[in-house]
C-alpha positions as CSV (number, residue, x, y, z in Angstrom):
1,M,35.0,12.2,-21.1
2,N,36.6,10.1,-23.6
3,A,35.9,6.5,-24.7
4,H,38.3,5.0,-22.2
5,D,36.5,6.7,-19.3
6,E,33.1,5.5,-20.6
7,E,34.3,1.9,-20.9
8,R,35.8,2.1,-17.4
9,I,32.5,3.4,-15.9
10,K,30.5,0.7,-17.8
11,K,32.8,-2.0,-16.4
12,L,32.6,-0.6,-12.8
13,L,28.8,-0.5,-13.0
14,K,28.6,-4.1,-14.4
15,D,30.9,-5.3,-11.7
16,S,29.1,-3.6,-8.8
17,L,25.6,-4.9,-9.7
18,P,24.8,-8.6,-9.8
19,P,22.8,-10.0,-12.7
20,I,19.1,-9.9,-12.1
21,G,18.5,-13.4,-13.3
22,D,20.6,-14.9,-10.5
23,A,18.4,-13.3,-7.7
24,E,15.7,-16.0,-7.2
25,P,13.9,-16.5,-3.8
26,P,14.9,-19.8,-2.1
27,R,11.3,-21.0,-2.0
28,D,7.8,-20.2,-3.3
29,L,6.5,-17.1,-1.5
30,W,2.9,-17.3,-2.7
31,P,1.5,-19.9,-0.1
32,Q,3.1,-17.8,2.7
33,M,1.4,-14.7,1.3
34,L,-2.0,-16.4,1.2
35,R,-1.6,-17.6,4.8
36,R,-0.8,-14.0,5.8
37,L,-3.9,-12.7,4.0
38,D,-6.1,-15.3,5.6
39,A,-4.7,-14.6,9.1
40,R,-5.4,-10.9,8.9
41,T,-8.3,-9.7,11.0
42,V,-10.4,-6.6,10.3
43,S,-10.4,-4.1,13.2
44,V,-12.3,-0.9,13.1
45,P,-10.7,1.9,15.1
46,W,-12.7,3.6,17.8
47,F,-12.5,6.9,15.9
48,D,-14.5,5.5,13.0
49,W,-17.2,4.3,15.4
50,A,-17.3,7.8,16.9
51,L,-17.6,9.4,13.5
52,A,-20.5,7.1,12.5
53,G,-22.2,7.7,15.8
54,G,-21.9,11.5,15.4
55,L,-23.2,11.3,11.9
56,A,-26.2,9.3,13.1
57,V,-26.9,11.8,15.9
58,F,-26.6,14.7,13.5
59,T,-29.0,13.2,11.0
60,L,-31.5,12.3,13.7
61,A,-31.3,15.8,15.2
62,L,-31.5,17.5,11.8
63,P,-33.3,15.3,9.2
64,A,-33.2,18.1,6.7
65,S,-29.4,17.6,6.5
66,I,-29.7,14.2,4.9
67,P,-30.0,15.5,1.3
68,V,-26.9,17.7,1.9
69,L,-24.9,14.8,3.3
70,L,-25.9,12.6,0.3
71,Y,-24.9,15.4,-2.1
72,Y,-21.4,15.4,-0.7
73,L,-21.0,11.7,-0.8
């Protein structure tokens, strides 16, 4: 590649991408984000409850397994 080709590629790249400073959102997005975070509800899937129940049954059936489970936590 010679200097002419490099200049041509630079010009094509500059023309194809808009300047970053011109890309501003039309409004402030932070209040909308706060409303979305406040509206979010916490839901626990059934599988998590099943795992917690199985762990409780396991520790009640085999109390000697409690130190082993605590070790792996």
